[in-house]
N, C-alpha and C positions, 0 to 999 in steps of 0.2 A: 289555412289562414290566409295564404297569399291569394287564393282564389276569391275569398270574401272581399279582401281589399281591392282586388282588381275589378270585381263586379260593382262595388260602391263607386269606384272611380269612373267606371263606365256609365253608371246611372247619373252621376254628377255632370259628365260630359254631355249626355243626352239632355239633361235639364238646361244646360247653358245654351245648347242649340235651340231648345224650345223657347228660351228667354229672348233670343234674337228674333224668332218668328213672331212672338207675342208683341214685341215693340213695333213691328211693321203692320200687324193686323189688328192691333188694339184689342187683343183677346186677353182676359184675365190670366195671368201666369199660372196661378194655382189650379185654375179650372183646366187649362191645357195639360198640366202635369197629370191630373187625375185621368183625363182621356187617354194620355199616353200609357199610364199605369194600367188602365182597364184593357187596352190593346195588348200590352205585354202579358198581362194575366191570361187573356184569351189564348194567345199563342202558347203560353206555358202549359195550359190545361189541355190543349189539343195536339201539340207537337212535342214529343219526348225530348227533342234537342234543347228546348227552352224550359224544360220542367224544373231545372235548377233554380229558376227565379222564384218559384213558389216557396223556397226555403226562407226567403226574405219577406216574411209576413209580419204585419204589425202585431205587437203584443203590448199589454198594459205596461210592462216593465220598460220597454223601449220608449214609449210615449211619455210616461210619467217621470222617468229618471234621466232621459237623454234630451228629448225635444221640449217638453213642457216647461221645465225651469228656465231654459234659455229664452223661449218665446215670451214667457210672462215677464222675465226680467227686462228684456229689451223694450217691451211695450211700456213697462213701468218707468224706466229711466227717460223715455221719450214723451211720456204723458205730461201735459201741463198741469202740475200739481195744484197751482193756485186756482185754475179754472175748475179742476175736479172738486176742490173743497167748496167752491161757490155753488156747485151743482150736486153736492154729495147727497142731498135728499132724494132727488129723482133717480140718481144712479143707484143708491141703496134700495129704493123702492123697486126698481127694475131687477136688480141683481139678487135680491133676497125675497121680498114679498111677491113680486111678479113671478119669479121662478117657481115658488111654492104653489101659487095659484095655478100657474100654467101646468105644472106637474099633475095637480089634482084634476084639472079639466081634461087633459089628454088621457090620463089614466081612466077617469070615469067614462069618457067617450069610447075608448077601446073595450072597456068592460061591458058597456051597454050595447054597442053596435056589433062588435066582433065576438062577444062572449068569451073574452080572454080572462084568465084568472086575475082577480082584482090586484093581488100582490105584484104579479108580473106586469100588469098594465101600469100600475103606479111606478114601478121600477123603470119602465120605458119612458114614462112621463118625466121622471127626474133626470135621466141621462140625456134626453133629447132636448131639454129646455135650455141648456147652456148654449151660448152663442159663440161663434168663431169667425169674426168679421175680417179676416186677413185680406181677402180679395176686395172687400168693400173699402177698407181703410186705404189701401194702395190707390184705388180709384179716386177716393176723396182727395188725396194729396195731389194727384195729377190734375184734377179739375178745380182745385182751389175752393173746396167746400168750407163753409165757416168752421172755425176751430171748435166752437162750442159743440156743434153736432158731432164732430169727430171725437171729442172728449167724452160726450155722453155715451156714444156707442162703444168706444174702446174701454172706457171705465166700467161700463156695465159688464162687458165681456170678461175683464180681469177678475171682477168680484164674483160674477155668477159661475165661473169655473169652479171656484172654491165651494160655493153653495151647492152646486150640482153634485160634486164628489162627496161632500159630507152627507147630503140627503140620500144619495144612492147607497152609500155604505150603511147608513142607519136602516133603510128599508130592506136591503139585502140581508143584514144581520137578523132582522125580525123574521124574514121569510125562512132563512136557514135554521133559525131557532124554533120555527113552527109555533111561535107564541105571539101572533099579532093580536094584541089586546088594546083597544082604544083607551082603556083606563090608564095606559102607560104614556098617554100623550104628553103630560107634563114632564115626565122623565126624558122623553125623546127631545122635547124642546130644550131642556136644560143641557142635554148632551150636545145638541146642535150649537148652542151658545158657547159651551165650553170649548168645543173644537174650533169653531169659527173665530171667537175672540182670542182664544189661546194662540192661534196662528198669527193673528194681527199683532198681539203683544210681542210674541217671539220675533216677528219680522222687524218691528220698530226697534227693539233692543239690539238685534244683530246689525241693522242698518246704521244705527248711531255708533255702535262699537266699531264697525268697519270704517265708517267715516272718520272717526277719531284716529284710528290706526293709520289710515291713508294720509291724514293731515299731519300727524306728529312724527310717525316713524318711517313710513315708506316715501321714497322720493323717486321721481322719474315716471315717464309715461308707461314704460313696460310694467313696472311694479303696480301702478294703478290699474292697468288692464287685467293683470293676473288676479288682483284682489277682487275685481268686479266679477270675474269668473268664479272665484272661490265663494263669494257670498251668494251668487245665483244658485249654485248647486248645494252648498252646505246648509243654507237656510231651509231648503226643502227637506233635506234628509234629517237634519236635527229636529225640525218640527214634526215631520211625519213619523219617523221611526224611533226617535229618542223620547220625545215629549208626547207623542200620540195626539197631536193637534193638526190643524190644516196646513199641509206643506205649501199648497198653492197660495193660501192667504199670507203665509210667512214670506214667500218670494215677492208677492205684490207689495206688502208693507215695507220690506227691506229695500226694494228697488226704488220706490217713491221716496222713502226717507233718505236714502243715499243720494239720489239725484237732487233732492232739495238742498242737501248740504254742499253739493258741488257748486251751486250757483255763486256763492259768495266766498268760497274757500279755496277754489282751484282755478288755475289759469285756463282761459278759454281754449288755448291750443291743445291742452291735455284732455279737456272735456270733449273737444271735437274729435280727437284721435280715438277716444273710447267709443264714442257713438259710431264712428266710421268702422271700427273694428267689429263692433257688435252687428252692424249691418251685414258684414260678410258672414259672420257666424249664423245669423238668422236666414240668410239666403241659402246656406248649406242645409240648415235644419228644415226649412220649408220645402226645398227641392226634394229632399229624401222623404219627408213626411207625406207629401201629397202624391208622390210616385207610389209609395207603399199603400196609401189609401186606395188608389186605383187598383193596385195588385190584389188588394183584399176583396174587391168586388167581383163576384161571379154573376154576370148579367143573366146567364141561362137560369140560375136559381131564382133571381129576383123576378124574372118574367112570369114564373109559375105562381107568384103571389102578388102580382101587380095590383089586383083589386084591393087587397088588404093594405098594401103599401100606400096607395092613393088615399085611402080613408085616413091612414095615419098622417100623411102629409097635410090633408085638409084640416085635421084636428090640430096639428101643430101650428098651422097658419092662423086658424081661428083663435086658438088660445093666445097666440102672440098678439093678435089684433085686439082682443079683449083687454089684455094687460096694458098694452101701449096706449090705447085710446082712452082708457079710463084712469089708470094710476098715474101716468105722467102729468096730465092736467090737474089731477087732484093734488099731487105733491107740489106742483107749481103754485096752486092757489093756497094750499095750507101753509107753505113757508114763504109766501109773497115773493117769489122769484120772477125774473124776467120770463115772459111767455115763450113757449116753443110752438112755432106755427104748425098748422095742419100739414102743409107739404113736408116739413121736417119730420113730423110724426109718421107720415107715409114711408119715408126713407128708413126711419127707425124700425118700422114694422117689417118692411120687405128686406132690410139689410141684416136681419137677425139670422145670419147663416149658421149652418151646422158643419162640423168638420172633424178633424182627427181625434179630438178629445172624446166625442160621443162614441167613436169606434173603440177607442182605448178602454173606456168605461164598460161598454157592453161585453168586451172580451174578458173582463174580470169576473163575469158570471160563471160559476162552476160548470164544467162541461156536462156533468150528469144531472143538472137541474132541468126538470121537465119544462118545456116551452122555450128553452134557451135559443134554439135555432130560429124560431119564429121572431123573437125579439131582436136577434142579430140581423135577420133579413129586413125587418122593419127599419132598423137603425141604418143599415147600409143603403136601403132604398131612399130613405128620407134625406140622408146626407148627400146622396147622388143628385136628387132633385134640387136640393138647396144650391149645390155648386153649379149644376148645369143650367138651371132656370133662374134662380134669384140672382146669383153672382153675375151672370152674363147680361141680365136686363137692368142692372142697377145704374149703369152709365146712361142709357137713354132715358131712364126714369128721372134721374137727377136733372138732366138737361130739359126734359119736358116740364118738370115742376119749377124750373128756374132757380134751383138751389145753388147752382154753380155761379150765379150772378149776384147772390146775396153777399153783403159785406160781413 
């Protein structure tokens, strides 16, 4: 156990050294961590002395129970809830409708072009369509990008994580049951609504309950901070494992509900302390998560399937483009909302990064399922492309389009 703790401390020290380098070179922090992780993984696979690092591999349990609740909760309490509600139509359009369309387009493309089993292709489409814009959002904050664009991208990410997990689990269940029957479409839709809305209702209830407890019973900064940790993790576990609804959606709803109640009921000094404390927690989570993402990637394996990976990447980019450039303006027109400019849509398209969640989801595929290794490598390759290409070029693209100069 002592060795495990020592290695984690070593990884965090390495991450802090990387943070200092990133500040000087203007390199996205998470991207640099992935590169370091890949390098460590290479040494671990080639040199026995470093092989102990391979014991620290990402697993669905680590991501879903340790990293994901914290990452989602922190995003939720920092999100501008009022702005989110103003743009809830395009956000939901992207997070739910667009993700389903994107999943179908990617799945159909893999099936037609690479002749991959239709069920597996659709499974890949579902898990890779969720966005993880951590590197993009940090760049937005540095460059002063309009808050509305930040809310649109971050709000979409929060909600489509839940959509992707629910859709993935439904498709995987049908594949494992070997009973994919399109006559069940109505039942599948009802199951999706039950899980998605059930998580939403659970999160709102727990958020209100926690807010009342914090307001009436608990006093002091430390108590408030501890209760925010309690609700972040307990809402996920209660929803996911006790009520069998979406844990991600529960955390999203609980965090936004709780943050909304803070505005008028808690002193600004205490709210500031909670936000600053969560920034440290998230720094630790992101540092370990993206180092582990890098460790999970074996470049030598990906090179052998580079042609298939590039086809998958192109399909992902194409599906993202189709949904962003059609559904966003359609929702704006339908609900008579303020327009979203074409340059902003370019950023929404290119900023739809893939990250640790996709890797966590793909690792949940049973080891003995035929085609698992192919889907795993396609996922790792697509995530790597997203982090090394999309994330590193978003800053010059923002400047080129003049979005950092918009009010």
